[in-house]
Backbone as CSV, one residue per row, in Angstrom:
resi,resn,N_x,N_y,N_z,CA_x,CA_y,CA_z,C_x,C_y,C_z
1,UNK,93.741,116.116,96.361,94.547,115.122,95.730,96.067,114.974,96.975
2,UNK,96.480,113.783,97.018,96.851,112.599,98.087,98.185,113.371,98.336
3,UNK,98.556,113.504,99.771,99.826,113.894,100.643,99.941,112.625,100.410
4,UNK,101.673,112.987,100.349,102.696,112.135,100.059,102.978,111.247,101.038
5,UNK,102.769,111.018,102.243,102.645,109.933,103.420,101.702,108.870,102.639
6,UNK,100.576,109.607,102.491,98.977,108.850,102.332,99.810,107.607,100.927
7,UNK,100.940,108.604,99.463,101.385,108.146,98.906,102.203,106.544,98.955
8,UNK,102.651,106.933,100.073,104.125,106.032,100.633,103.130,104.359,101.311
9,UNK,101.929,105.020,102.215,101.041,103.787,102.407,100.666,103.348,101.543
10,UNK,100.462,103.721,100.657,99.636,103.075,99.424,100.714,102.264,98.588
11,UNK,102.462,102.750,98.707,103.277,101.988,98.453,103.517,100.673,99.245
12,UNK,103.506,100.513,100.315,103.083,100.433,101.666,102.664,98.485,101.212
13,UNK,101.079,99.296,101.021,99.980,98.570,101.225,100.155,97.187,99.847
14,UNK,100.819,97.991,98.766,100.471,97.541,97.498,101.394,95.855,97.533
15,UNK,102.460,96.183,98.648,103.860,95.142,98.871,102.990,94.223,99.967
16,UNK,102.058,93.897,100.460,100.825,93.035,101.266,101.364,91.502,100.970
17,UNK,101.357,91.168,99.554,101.299,89.785,99.747,102.980,89.125,99.657
18,UNK,103.545,90.215,99.089,104.942,89.944,99.477,106.248,89.751,101.077
19,UNK,105.147,90.735,102.206,105.519,90.742,102.732,104.898,89.844,104.276
20,UNK,103.850,88.987,103.414,103.106,88.083,104.207,104.075,86.123,104.022
21,UNK,104.593,86.847,102.765,104.861,85.650,101.942,106.590,85.354,103.176
22,UNK,107.390,86.785,102.883,108.725,86.910,103.804,108.464,86.775,105.579
23,UNK,106.888,87.225,105.455,106.344,86.257,107.319,106.156,85.389,107.420
24,UNK,105.523,84.175,106.497,105.299,82.625,106.369,106.935,82.177,106.426
25,UNK,107.472,83.001,105.238,109.147,82.183,105.451,109.739,82.552,106.966
26,UNK,109.326,82.918,107.714,110.052,83.366,108.835,109.295,83.014,110.095
27,UNK,108.194,82.158,109.277,108.074,81.252,111.101,108.860,80.292,111.540
28,UNK,108.748,80.349,112.988,109.951,79.328,113.689,109.023,77.502,113.225
29,UNK,109.336,76.686,112.588,108.294,75.724,112.619,107.762,74.853,114.643
30,UNK,107.982,74.720,115.095,108.860,74.152,116.596,109.321,75.613,117.359
31,UNK,107.752,76.613,117.479,108.254,77.878,118.801,107.801,77.393,119.650
32,UNK,108.338,77.368,121.167,108.366,76.933,122.500,107.646,78.403,123.530
33,UNK,107.551,79.456,122.958,106.591,80.528,123.239,106.869,81.712,122.195
34,UNK,105.454,81.900,122.612,104.238,83.671,122.024,105.982,84.250,121.396
35,UNK,106.828,84.979,122.083,108.293,85.210,121.510,108.668,84.393,120.612
36,UNK,108.757,83.337,120.158,109.903,82.928,119.449,109.081,82.419,118.264
37,UNK,107.989,83.706,118.137,106.819,82.602,116.525,107.412,82.808,115.615
38,UNK,108.157,83.842,115.584,109.466,84.184,113.947,110.547,83.971,114.031
39,UNK,111.404,83.614,113.667,112.790,83.792,113.287,113.565,84.261,113.724
40,UNK,112.598,85.882,113.900,113.749,87.632,113.641,112.938,88.345,113.893
41,UNK,112.172,87.766,115.260,110.904,88.609,115.521,110.739,90.490,115.353
42,UNK,111.976,91.254,115.856,111.887,92.403,115.795,111.895,92.871,113.828
43,UNK,111.993,92.013,113.063,111.617,92.113,111.441,110.283,92.084,111.377
44,UNK,110.382,91.126,111.686,108.917,89.941,111.460,107.383,91.387,112.139
45,UNK,108.247,91.463,113.163,106.913,92.765,114.190,107.199,94.527,113.223
46,UNK,107.667,95.041,113.085,108.258,95.396,111.985,107.699,95.611,110.725
47,UNK,107.659,94.529,109.626,106.472,93.574,108.696,105.123,94.280,109.288
48,UNK,104.269,93.783,110.574,103.725,93.427,110.668,102.779,94.584,111.581
49,UNK,103.523,95.525,112.048,103.219,97.777,111.997,103.011,97.909,111.217
50,UNK,103.529,98.219,109.943,103.639,98.580,108.375,103.011,98.352,107.954
51,UNK,102.563,97.178,108.143,101.530,96.352,106.669,100.074,97.576,107.988
52,UNK,99.926,96.565,108.620,98.983,97.276,109.895,98.668,98.706,109.326
53,UNK,99.601,99.397,109.260,99.330,100.367,109.145,99.297,101.546,108.019
54,UNK,99.604,100.422,106.628,99.291,100.553,105.390,97.697,99.977,105.535
55,UNK,97.336,99.084,105.457,96.416,98.641,105.228,95.147,99.027,105.779
56,UNK,94.982,99.229,107.116,94.439,100.521,107.658,94.241,102.156,107.288
57,UNK,95.290,102.523,107.064,95.390,103.987,106.119,94.632,103.494,104.195
58,UNK,94.695,102.665,103.821,94.430,102.303,102.441,92.534,102.181,102.711
59,UNK,92.306,101.253,104.096,90.476,101.348,104.127,90.737,102.482,104.651
60,UNK,90.926,102.964,105.553,90.090,105.594,106.472,89.947,105.533,104.769
61,UNK,91.299,105.690,103.896,91.084,105.962,102.591,90.384,105.808,101.664
62,UNK,89.704,105.115,101.296,88.388,104.001,100.977,86.903,104.379,101.364
63,UNK,86.971,104.398,103.028,85.768,104.764,103.100,85.711,106.964,103.306
64,UNK,86.743,107.474,103.395,86.254,108.862,104.188,86.346,109.223,101.974
65,UNK,85.944,108.935,100.758,86.655,108.987,99.379,84.828,108.643,99.949
66,UNK,84.638,107.952,100.097,82.527,108.003,99.927,82.168,108.824,99.856
67,UNK,82.641,110.427,100.929,82.074,111.171,101.946,82.392,112.076,100.889
68,UNK,83.346,111.947,100.344,83.637,113.545,99.383,82.972,113.579,98.735
69,UNK,83.240,114.758,98.380,82.164,115.606,96.859,82.666,114.672,94.979
70,UNK,81.585,114.181,94.467,81.854,113.478,93.475,81.434,114.044,92.247
71,UNK,82.647,114.853,91.235,81.926,114.858,89.874,81.635,114.002,88.626
72,UNK,80.916,114.437,88.095,81.016,113.301,86.708,81.383,113.475,85.871
73,UNK,81.683,112.209,84.967,83.092,112.177,84.113,82.203,111.466,82.742
74,UNK,82.101,111.333,82.111,81.076,111.009,80.851,81.867,110.764,79.672
75,UNK,82.499,108.745,79.618,83.512,107.441,79.526,82.919,107.535,78.048
76,UNK,84.258,107.802,77.006,83.887,107.715,75.288,84.742,106.367,74.972
77,UNK,85.522,106.454,75.830,87.062,104.802,76.209,87.183,104.364,76.552
78,UNK,86.883,102.536,76.771,87.400,102.045,77.957,88.305,101.281,77.604
79,UNK,89.650,101.055,77.964,91.586,100.555,78.436,90.970,100.186,79.189
80,UNK,90.796,98.492,79.767,90.721,97.737,81.482,92.807,98.232,81.208
81,UNK,93.244,98.365,82.312,94.956,98.314,82.474,94.567,97.564,83.944
82,UNK,93.712,96.134,84.400,93.855,94.910,85.178,95.165,94.926,85.641
83,UNK,96.156,94.212,84.234,96.367,93.730,84.237,98.143,93.572,84.590
84,UNK,98.010,95.500,85.216,99.461,96.402,84.779,99.823,95.656,86.697
85,UNK,98.957,95.136,87.452,99.010,94.389,88.564,100.372,93.968,88.710
86,UNK,100.042,92.479,87.736,100.874,91.356,87.319,102.467,91.862,87.476
87,UNK,102.736,93.423,87.463,103.865,93.890,87.885,104.392,93.359,88.413
88,UNK,103.966,92.762,89.964,104.441,92.854,90.647,104.660,91.356,90.767
89,UNK,104.508,90.767,90.354,104.788,88.797,91.003,106.195,89.005,90.586
90,UNK,107.406,89.896,89.841,108.558,90.428,88.523,108.665,90.163,91.174
91,UNK,108.312,90.451,91.524,109.405,91.507,93.029,108.427,89.945,94.323
92,UNK,107.699,89.631,93.768,106.911,88.088,95.044,107.667,86.932,94.364
93,UNK,109.238,87.433,93.384,110.143,85.818,93.246,111.494,86.223,94.690
94,UNK,111.489,88.004,95.187,112.259,88.343,96.324,112.585,87.518,97.399
95,UNK,111.002,86.236,97.892,111.437,86.260,99.146,111.601,84.647,99.113
96,UNK,112.067,83.898,97.198,112.733,83.118,97.323,114.639,82.564,97.151
97,UNK,114.998,84.364,96.738,116.396,84.449,96.253,117.452,83.950,97.405
98,UNK,116.963,83.714,98.410,118.156,83.190,99.486,118.002,84.246,100.518
99,UNK,116.845,85.179,100.407,116.929,86.162,101.491,117.378,86.085,103.000
100,UNK,118.128,86.262,103.575,118.207,85.903,105.174,117.941,87.596,106.260
101,UNK,116.691,87.249,106.885,116.052,88.065,107.381,116.523,88.340,108.449
102,UNK,117.717,87.894,109.049,118.595,87.970,110.551,119.586,88.809,109.828
103,UNK,120.145,88.848,108.659,121.608,89.470,107.790,120.846,90.991,107.740
104,UNK,122.063,91.889,108.201,121.611,93.506,108.379,121.967,93.946,106.622
105,UNK,122.836,93.216,106.435,123.042,93.586,104.641,122.205,92.822,104.385
106,UNK,121.588,91.675,104.049,120.657,92.228,103.307,119.161,93.150,103.081
107,UNK,118.547,92.910,104.762,118.013,94.382,105.319,117.065,95.127,104.707
108,UNK,119.373,95.546,104.403,119.013,96.729,103.894,119.096,96.341,102.773
109,UNK,120.548,95.836,101.775,119.670,96.340,100.451,117.971,96.109,100.122
110,UNK,117.749,94.935,100.788,115.659,94.843,100.828,115.228,96.376,100.504
111,UNK,115.653,96.535,101.584,115.096,98.213,101.702,115.459,99.348,101.034
112,UNK,116.517,98.892,99.905,117.223,100.198,99.408,116.282,99.826,98.386
113,UNK,116.148,98.045,97.661,115.740,98.219,96.893,113.657,98.803,96.324
114,UNK,113.413,98.894,98.255,111.914,99.107,97.884,112.155,100.621,98.116
115,UNK,113.032,101.634,98.560,113.302,102.963,99.049,112.999,103.509,96.931
116,UNK,113.901,102.727,96.181,113.936,103.196,94.467,112.752,102.900,94.043
117,UNK,111.676,102.143,95.051,110.544,101.753,93.436,109.738,102.479,94.247
118,UNK,109.560,102.894,95.266,108.920,103.532,96.500,108.721,105.005,95.117
119,UNK,110.660,105.579,95.496,110.422,106.859,94.659,109.428,106.618,93.435
120,UNK,110.055,105.126,92.574,109.248,105.507,91.284,108.212,105.869,91.139
121,UNK,106.995,104.471,92.006,105.672,104.489,92.125,105.545,106.219,92.291
122,UNK,106.233,106.840,92.949,105.007,107.819,93.808,104.840,109.443,92.219
123,UNK,106.258,108.716,92.165,106.635,109.992,91.507,106.572,109.557,89.780
124,UNK,106.097,108.189,89.217,105.281,107.989,88.413,103.909,107.906,88.439
125,UNK,103.678,108.077,89.532,102.026,108.080,89.940,101.763,107.025,89.570
126,UNK,101.820,105.853,89.797,101.293,104.305,89.498,100.465,103.808,91.247
127,UNK,99.721,104.685,91.473,99.485,104.644,92.754,98.196,103.405,92.362
128,UNK,98.076,103.048,91.452,96.430,102.004,90.768,97.269,101.034,90.554
129,UNK,98.275,101.345,90.114,98.741,99.296,90.021,99.782,98.800,91.486
130,UNK,98.175,98.654,92.047,98.182,98.159,93.189,97.767,96.605,93.870
131,UNK,97.978,95.509,92.966,97.909,94.373,93.288,96.696,94.646,94.292
132,UNK,96.524,94.929,95.600,95.119,94.747,96.981,94.274,95.327,96.542
133,UNK,94.621,96.199,95.515,93.170,96.904,94.673,92.945,96.364,94.180
134,UNK,92.762,95.405,93.234,92.176,94.004,92.427,91.529,92.711,93.367
135,UNK,92.969,92.303,94.568,91.766,91.550,96.121,91.031,91.925,96.288
136,UNK,90.689,93.162,96.725,89.224,93.933,97.123,88.669,94.391,95.909
137,UNK,88.704,93.797,94.440,87.487,93.448,94.208,87.401,94.593,93.162
138,UNK,88.187,96.014,92.996,88.376,97.236,92.141,89.371,96.481,90.589
139,UNK,88.474,97.404,89.916,89.190,96.969,88.243,89.846,99.089,87.779
140,UNK,90.574,98.210,87.133,91.454,99.706,86.874,91.375,100.005,85.147
141,UNK,91.140,101.071,84.628,90.471,101.716,83.471,91.762,102.077,83.106
142,UNK,91.885,102.845,82.028,92.494,103.722,81.126,91.145,104.454,80.121
143,UNK,90.953,105.300,80.711,89.661,106.004,79.782,90.024,107.079,79.666
144,UNK,89.124,107.240,78.728,88.193,108.488,77.678,87.468,108.554,77.971
145,UNK,87.915,110.898,78.253,86.206,111.490,79.353,86.052,112.512,77.905
146,UNK,84.629,112.896,77.812,83.964,113.470,77.402,85.164,114.481,76.401
147,UNK,86.057,115.433,77.394,86.914,116.433,76.966,87.602,115.499,75.842
148,UNK,88.058,114.868,76.366,89.404,113.881,75.321,90.353,113.723,76.546
149,UNK,90.406,113.963,77.032,91.910,114.441,78.328,90.801,112.065,78.662
150,UNK,93.140,111.945,78.872,92.995,110.239,79.725,93.050,109.693,80.691
151,UNK,92.242,109.167,81.712,92.719,109.482,82.693,92.526,108.146,83.442
152,UNK,92.604,108.119,85.020,92.768,106.838,85.113,91.933,106.057,86.069
153,UNK,90.382,105.418,86.241,90.162,104.806,86.582,89.820,103.687,87.422
154,UNK,89.691,104.320,88.956,89.603,103.183,90.302,88.154,102.994,90.346
155,UNK,87.773,101.539,90.126,86.293,101.299,90.355,86.066,99.213,90.881
156,UNK,84.388,99.251,91.484,84.488,98.299,91.684,83.492,97.554,90.508
157,UNK,82.753,98.369,89.860,82.182,98.615,88.472,82.339,98.137,87.683
158,UNK,82.026,97.222,86.566,82.832,96.959,85.031,82.188,98.992,84.244
159,UNK,83.050,99.291,83.413,82.248,100.587,82.574,82.470,100.238,80.980
160,UNK,81.812,100.990,80.524,80.948,100.880,78.592,82.065,103.072,78.120
161,UNK,82.064,102.129,77.275,81.983,103.642,76.475,80.466,104.495,76.800
162,UNK,80.158,105.494,76.834,78.828,106.156,76.590,78.622,106.328,78.021
163,UNK,78.911,105.528,79.363,78.489,105.586,80.377,78.679,107.135,81.039
164,UNK,78.265,107.411,82.665,78.471,108.152,83.057,78.883,107.950,84.063
165,UNK,79.775,107.864,85.654,80.050,107.844,86.275,80.792,108.822,86.971
166,UNK,80.326,108.958,88.372,80.370,108.899,89.553,81.446,109.515,90.453
167,UNK,82.600,110.549,90.239,84.052,110.496,90.953,84.677,111.063,91.860
168,UNK,85.616,111.066,92.374,86.419,111.963,93.648,87.786,111.566,92.962
169,UNK,88.794,113.070,92.402,90.262,113.384,92.293,91.145,112.136,92.891
170,UNK,91.716,111.191,92.835,92.517,111.131,94.010,93.255,111.206,93.490
171,UNK,94.385,111.711,92.507,95.533,111.808,92.820,96.138,112.046,91.005
172,UNK,96.865,113.351,90.756,96.958,113.693,89.257,95.781,113.441,87.802
173,UNK,95.629,112.401,87.360,95.473,111.877,85.918,94.247,110.674,87.250
174,UNK,94.248,110.567,88.201,93.340,109.393,88.050,92.508,109.533,89.416
175,UNK,91.555,108.731,89.139,89.497,108.704,90.028,89.276,107.858,90.138
176,UNK,88.475,107.996,91.294,87.777,106.916,92.618,86.859,107.210,91.728
177,UNK,86.326,105.817,91.488,84.564,106.044,91.790,84.181,105.639,92.959
178,UNK,83.409,106.710,93.047,82.124,106.881,94.502,81.293,106.097,94.219
179,UNK,81.044,105.107,95.577,80.351,103.863,95.602,78.370,104.912,95.999
């Protein structure tokens, strides 16, 4: 089972594309030295550190999973959930709403929105709804297994009914296929 801090980093990593867009929008088009590459260096460095840590942890998590003991799941029914990552597109509009990264009020407002979204993401166990996973080639399925349970399966392969997959328990009803 995943610890809460890992879930938080998974949430942050899911917003990597959004933060990259915000960083691009904060680029200084005519920097005179290395320290003024960004219009708001403190905010930009904070985003870069947070993204670096979150994505490093995501990478480590998937490397660690390869070494864990797997169990077999017999797949009875399969339903693709790849489109759930599209839910993030609405939040990618945020940078284009005129947010000023130099305004403390705007930064606090955005942080509050992210705290609310993180709480929902973690408590609703939506760890698999992560567009970065899609970009890394993972597929998300809701599958019925031989016992009748419905679980979420994260895998790089295509899954069909009747197949057996070797998985690692990721979180609650979420499983990751071991490679």
